[in-house]
N, C-alpha and C positions, 0 to 999 in steps of 0.2 A: 427717802428722797427718790423721785422718779428720774432715772437716768436714760429713759427711752430715747429722747432726742439725740443724746450723745451716742448711744449704742447704734441708732439708725445711721447717723453720720459716719461712724466707724465702719459699719457694715458696707455702706456704699463705697467707702474708700477701699476696702478690701476687694470688692467686686471690680473696681477700676484697676487695682493692681493685678488681679487675675486676668482681666481682659487684655491688659498690656502685654503680659507674658505670653498668653495664648496667641495673640496676633504676631508677636515676634517669632513664634514657632509656626507661622503660616496657617493658623486655624481661623476659620471664619467664626465671628462671635457677634451675637446680637442680644440686646437687653430684653428682659421681660417687661411687659407693661406693668404699671403699678397694681392693676387689678390681678394680673397673673402672679405677681410677687406676693400679694397679700392672701389671695384665695387659693392659689395652687402651690405656693411655697417654693417656687424656683426663681432664680435670679437672672440666669444667662442661658441662651441657647448656643451650643457649641456645634460647629460644623453642620448647621441647619437641621440637626437631628436631636442631639442630647440636650435635655433640660437639666441644667446644673444648679445646685444649691451650693453657694460658696460659704465656707466655714473658716474664718480667720483664727489666728492664734488667740488664746485666752489665758487669763490667770486661773489658777486652781481656786483660790479664794480672792474675794474682792480686795482684801487687805494685803495681798502679795504685792511686792514692789514692781514686778514686771511680768509680762506674759512669758509663757514657756512653750516648748515644742514637743515635750515627751508624751503628753496626753491630750486627748480631745474629748470634750463633752459630746454625748449623743443623747438626743431627746427621744425617749420611748413613748411618752404621753405628754401632751401639752398642758398648759396651766388650767385649761378647762376640763382636763381628764380625758380628752379626745386623742386620737392618733397623733403621735409626735412626728417631727420632720423625718425621722429615720424610716418611717412607714408611709409617708405621704404618697398618694397614688400617682401624681403627675411627675414627680421628680424621678430622674433616671440615673443621675450621677451626682456624687458629692465631691467637691474640690476642697480638700483639707490643706491648710497652710502649715508649712514648717519654716524655719529660718531661711532655708536655701531652696526649697521646692514647693510646688503645688502637687499634691497627691490626688489623682483621680480614681475614685472607687465607685463601681457600679452599685446601685441600691441593693440588688439581690445579694451581692457578695457581703455588703455591710450587714444585711439582715441575717445572713448565715453566720457571720462572726458573732453577732449578738446572741443568736440562739445557741451557739456553741459555748460561749464564754460567760455570758451574764447569768449570775445566780439570782434566783427569785428570793433574794434576801434583802430586806430593807435596812438601811443604815442611817445614822444621824448626821453624817457629813459625806461629801463626795468621796467615793471609794472606787478603786479599780474593779470593774466588772460586777458591781453590786448596785442595787437600785436606791436612789436617793430622792427624797421629796422635799422641796423648799417649804418652809413654814407658811401655812395659810394658803397653799396652792395644791392643785390636784395633779401636778406634773410627776413624771418619773424620768430621771436622767441617770446616766452612768458615765464613767470615764473609761476610755479605751486607749490602749497604747498606740502611739503613732507608728511604732515599728510594726505592729500587727496590721495597721492600715497600709503600710508599704508592701507587706507580703501579699495583700489581696488587691493592690492597685492594678489597673490595666494600663495606666499611663502616668508619667510624671513630667512636669515642666520644671526645668531649672530656672531659678529667678535670675 
């Protein structure tokens, strides 16, 4: 079953949540155009400079009852086998959600974390710092600890 419309709706809701918190902290925020969102992979421009890709909370497995905040998925290669969002050229910052914060991480710092921690080892299910590919796809994703993202963050917004 294709859940894309629901995932799209949830993504837009998370972007709205992030914008609200950023504006409450006196940051200027503007939306990407639909073309920029689809082709350049960023959602929001923060402070008229940073292009931000917003990453909401996720379940580890679809069958899990609830989302969790301990780990975040990172896409190394997309479903076509091309560069994943962690290496998208135009994105400058990722905003990762936790239950109480939005963690802002510069792309270069996330890439350094990936190079340092991710092992070039393929596994059959999502695993911390190992590469996982979904059946029938060409993607490569991994799980990273939210705590590691906190260490490399350059800013945090309290919700």
